[in-house]
C-alpha positions in Angstrom: 128.9 101.3 89.4 125.9 99.2 90.3 125.0 99.9 94.0 122.7 98.0 96.3 121.3 99.3 99.6 124.1 97.7 101.6 126.7 99.6 99.5 124.8 102.8 99.8 124.6 102.5 103.5 128.3 101.7 103.8 129.2 104.9 101.8 126.7 107.0 103.8 128.1 105.7 107.1 131.7 106.7 106.0 130.5 110.1 104.9 128.5 111.0 108.1 130.9 109.6 110.7 129.5 106.1 111.1 126.2 107.1 112.6 123.1 106.6 110.4 119.4 106.3 111.0 117.1 104.7 108.4 113.4 105.3 108.4 111.6 102.5 106.6 108.2 101.9 105.0 107.6 98.4 103.7 104.8 96.8 101.7 102.7 99.9 101.5 100.2 99.0 98.8 98.0 101.5 96.9 95.6 101.2 94.0 96.8 103.5 91.2 96.1 104.2 87.6 99.5 104.0 85.9 100.9 102.7 82.7 101.3 103.3 79.0 99.7 100.2 77.6 96.2 100.4 76.3 94.9 97.9 78.9 96.4 100.0 81.7 94.4 103.1 80.7 91.4 103.7 83.0 92.2 100.8 85.2 93.8 100.8 88.7 96.7 98.5 89.5 98.1 97.5 92.9 101.5 99.2 93.4 103.7 98.3 96.4 106.1 100.9 97.8 109.2 100.2 99.8 111.1 103.2 101.0 114.3 103.9 103.0 114.9 107.4 104.1 118.5 108.0 105.5 119.3 110.5 108.1 122.8 111.4 109.4 123.3 110.4 113.1 122.0 107.7 115.3 121.1 109.1 118.7 118.1 109.4 120.9 116.0 112.5 120.4 116.4 115.2 123.0 112.8 114.5 124.1 110.8 111.3 123.5 108.3 113.3 121.4 107.1 112.9 117.8 108.0 116.5 116.9 111.6 115.8 117.7 112.0 113.3 114.8 111.0 113.1 111.1 107.6 111.5 111.3 106.9 108.3 109.3 103.7 109.8 108.2 105.9 112.1 106.0 106.7 109.1 103.8 103.1 108.0 103.6 101.9 111.6 102.8 104.5 111.9 100.1 103.2 108.7 98.4 99.6 109.8 98.8 100.2 113.2 97.4 101.9 111.7 94.3 99.2 109.1 93.9 96.4 111.6 94.2 98.0 114.2 91.8 98.1 113.9 88.0 98.3 110.6 86.3 101.7 109.2 85.7 102.6 106.8 82.8 105.9 105.3 84.1 107.0 103.9 87.4 110.3 105.6 86.7 108.7 109.0 86.7 106.7 108.3 89.8 109.7 107.0 91.7 111.9 109.9 90.6 109.3 112.4 91.8 109.0 110.6 95.1 112.8 110.7 95.6 112.9 114.4 95.1 110.0 115.0 97.6 111.5 112.7 100.2 114.9 114.5 100.0 113.4 117.9 100.9 113.7 117.8 104.7 117.0 119.1 105.9 117.8 116.1 108.0 117.4 113.6 105.0 120.7 112.8 103.3 119.6 110.0 100.9 116.6 107.9 99.9 115.7 104.7 98.2 112.3 104.1 96.7 111.0 101.0 95.1 107.6 100.8 93.3 106.4 97.4 92.2 103.5 96.5 90.0 102.0 93.4 91.6 99.5 92.2 89.0 101.1 92.5 85.6 102.1 88.9 85.0 100.4 85.6 86.0 101.8 83.8 88.9 104.0 85.5 91.4 106.1 87.6 89.0 106.4 91.3 89.7 107.9 94.2 87.9 109.2 97.4 89.4 111.5 100.3 89.5 114.0 101.1 92.3 116.0 104.4 92.5 118.4 105.6 95.1 119.6 109.2 95.4 122.0 111.1 97.6 121.2 114.7 98.5 123.2 117.2 96.6 126.5 117.9 98.4 127.0 114.3 99.4 127.7 113.1 95.9 131.3 112.4 95.1 133.1 111.0 92.2 133.6 107.7 94.0 129.8 106.9 94.0 
């Protein structure tokens, strides 16, 4: 079944008792050497990341302090670590690795990552890869 973010959120809401928090990072652009084509070797490209991290529950933290929530810097750090590590050929590999990293914290139940190459085609065309993943234990046969 093809699933968009709205469908994923609906399923997650049902599974966690209709309380869901989404941390979002939008339009985070990095320069990255990525690609399999000869012209992509040795050259950086602008890659835009859009990330949704889903957490069960939707309540105010016990204290209004940053150490009581999953910090947004966690998302940026995960991207930076992947970008600064070994070279990746495919957006699909990069996105899959990011998903696995972002699903590590106990409170995270699902994640969606989109990586978009901004400068491949002339004009305003873009290409990219988007993956969504539920943490093990939440996956059922109806998803």
